[in-house]
N, C-alpha and C positions, 0 to 999 in steps of 0.2 A: 382361528380366523373368524372374524365376525361376518355373518352373511349380510349381503347388501339388502337394504330395505326395498320392498316392492314399490314400483312406481305408483303414483296416485291413479285412482280409478277415474275413467272418463265420466262425464255427466250422464252418459247413457246407462250407467250402472244403477240409476235410481230404481229401487225395488218395486215390483208389482206382483200381485197374486191374482190369478184367475181361478175360480172355483165353480165346478159343475157337479151334479150328482155322479159320484163314482170316480171322479178324477180332479186333480188340482194341479196348477202350474205356477212355479215361482221363478222369477228372474231378478237378479240383483247381486250384491256382494255376498261372499260366503258368510254364513251365520255364526261361525266360530262356536259350534255346539260341542259340549262334552259328549263322551260316548253315550249313545242312546239307541232306542229301537222304536219302531212304530208298528201299527197293525196293517199297513199297506205297503205295496211295492214302491220303491223310489228309484227313479232313473236320474242320476246326477251327471251333468255335462259341464266340463270345464271350458269356459269361453276363451280365456286368455292363455291357459296352460293346462296340462293334465291335473286331475285331482288324485288324491291318494286316499283310499279307503282301507282301514284296518279293522279286521274282524277276527278275534282270537289270533291264531298264528298266521292267518292269511293277510297279505298286504298287496293291494293292487293299485298301481299307478297307471292311469289311462285317461283319455279324453272323455270316455263314457263308461260308467259303472252302474250296473243294475243291482240294487240291494233288496233282498227279500224281506217279507214281514217278519217281525219278532227276532231279528238278528241284531244283537248289540254290536254297534260299529262306531268308528270315528271317521268323520269326513273332513279332510284338510284340502282347502282350495288354494293354499299357498299364496294368499293375498289376491287371487284372481276372481273374476266374476263367475257366477254360477247360474245355470238353468237347471231346474229339477222338476220332474213331474211325479205325482203321487197317484197310484192306481189301485183301486179296490181289488183285493185278491181274488174275488169271484168274477171279475170283469174279463170279457174276452179281449179287452185291450191289454191286460196284463200278460196273457199268453202270447198275444201278437208282438209285444215288446220283447219277451224272452226269446221268441223265435228269431229276432233280428240280431241278437248278440252272438258273436262268433267265438268268444273265449270264456273260460270259467276257471275259478280258483276257489275251492271249497264251495260255499253257497253263493258266492259272488259271481256275477257274470259281467263281461266287459266287451268292448269293441263293437258297439252298435254299428250296423252296416251303413247307417246314414249319419254318423256322428259329425261329419264335416258340415252338413246342412244344419244339424241341430245345434252347432256351435254359434249360430247367428241368433241372438235372443229376439223373441217376438216383441214388437213395439206397439201393436194394437190388437183389437179383438179378432179380426180376421186372421192375422198372422199367428195369434195364439192357437186358434183352432187348427190352422194348417200345420203348425209345429207339432201339435198333439197327434194329428193324423199320420204324420211321418214317423214320430217316435213310437207310437203304439196304435197301429191300425186296427180298426174295429170291423167286425163283420157287418156288412150293409144288407139289411133285409127289411121288409115291411112287417111291423109288429102285429101280432095277433090282436084283433080289435078288442077282445075282452081285457087283455092286459094293458092295451093302450088306454082304455077307459079307466082302469085302476090307477095307472100312472098319473093321469090327469087329476084324479081325485086326491091322490097322495101329495101331489105337487101344488094343490090349491093353497090359497093364502092362509087358511086356518090350520094351526098346528094340530088340532084335534081331528085328524083324518080317520076314516073308518078303520075298524079292526080287520085283521086278516080273515076272520070268520065271515064278517059282513061282506067284504069284497068278494070272497069266494062264492057266497050265496048269490050275490047279485050277478056274478059271472056264470052261474049255473054249474059250478064245479065243487067237488069236495075240497076241503081246506088243504089237504096234502097235495092234491093234484094242482090246485091253484098256485101254491107256493113253488112247486116244481116248475110250472109253466112260467111263473113270474121270473124266476132266476134265469131260465133259458132265454126269455124274450128281452128282459131289461138288462141282462148282463151282470146282475148282482141280486142278492137276496132282498126280500121285502124289508126285513129288519135293517139291513145295511143301507138300503135306499132311503128309508125314513131318516136314518142318522145323517146321511149326506145332505138331505133336504134341510134338516134342522141346522146343520153347520152352515150351509149356504145362506139360509135365512138370517142367521146370526151375523154372518159376514156382511150381508146387505145392510142390516141395522147399524153395525159398527161403522161401515163406510158412510152412512148417512148421519153420523154424529151421535148415535146412541151410546150410553154407557154399557159396560159388560152386563150389568144387572138388568137393564132394560132389554138389551138384545137377547139375553138368555131367556127371559120371561116370554117375550113375544115369539121366540123360536120354539117354545115348548119344552125347554129344559127346566128341571125342578129348581135350579139355583145357578148362580154364576160359577160355583165350584163344580157343578155337574157339567156345565158347558166346558169349563177348563179341563176337567178330567177326560172328557170325550175327545176334545181337541188334541190333548197331549197323547192319549193312547192311539189316536189315528195317525198323527203326523210325527210324533217323537219330539215335539217341542211345544212349549206353551204359547198361547196367544200373546202373552206379555213379551216373550222373547221375539216373536214375529214383529210385533208393533215396535219393539226397540230397534229393529233393523232399519227403521225409517218408513215402513209401510204404515200409513196413518189413516185415521178416520176421515177420508176426503170423499165427499159425494162425487160419484162418477156416473157416466152413462153406461147402461148395460149394453153389451155388444149385440150387433145384429144377429150374428150366427151363434153367439154364446147363449142367446135367449132360447134357443131350441135345445133342450137338455137331452132329449131322446130322439134319435133319428126315426122318422116315420110316425111321430106322434104330434100332430098339429095341436096347438093350444097349450103346450107345456112351456112356453116362453115367458118373457116378462121379468120383472125385478125379482120374483121368487125363484127363478131358474138359473140365474148366473150372477156371480158377484165378482167385482174387480176392486181390489184394494191397490192404491198407488200412492206414491209419496207426494206430499205437497210441493208445488212448484215444478212438477214435471212438465 
């Protein structure tokens, strides 16, 4: 028997991507990727129907599935829409998301406690931030002022931000103590934070119409292939595959709340702190 073709997706399936330091959010049609893995946690939510995730001998069909870093898997949305968020493995948001999942099969977790609410795709910046806070709640606290200052400097427009040694010296700390404190306060390591900032800056450039070569250079990557390699190793798909989904280089306004990339750190907003890619005509 031939399976019935899935019905056409509604106009609200137009894909969008929000990107912050340490986390990203995608909403749109399934990307039909081959088996792959990334270096971040991925929470996949089936909007219209359950998704199926296959990893080795483990197969999970559920409305919400949490996929750990570096696990080769295949995600099938069965023609339905998808909302997925990507969380840095050192982030407290990743642990907050794991704690909300009520079932497990091998390394996969499923059954997010708020999957019904998460099945409603965000349509604007405020909704995207609210979605993320429900999916992966973060610990709210005021950041140590020494680390807040370092975050501001790393997030500055120039990709040539100070070294860890210089940041530690300016904070009056040893380098090892500074790096430990940065991870605790910022929710990710300094090295990973720099990478997210550069990916974010490249996203802003592409959304403003820059080529991959121009965006890579301005974001501090050695070459377009360096940007492509880091993008794929982080998210498990290439920037080309993402752009092919319909997410295009369309200039957009940076969200009011997305502009603040770290809670408790004034001055970390602006175009270098959040990127939104969306499809033309949305």
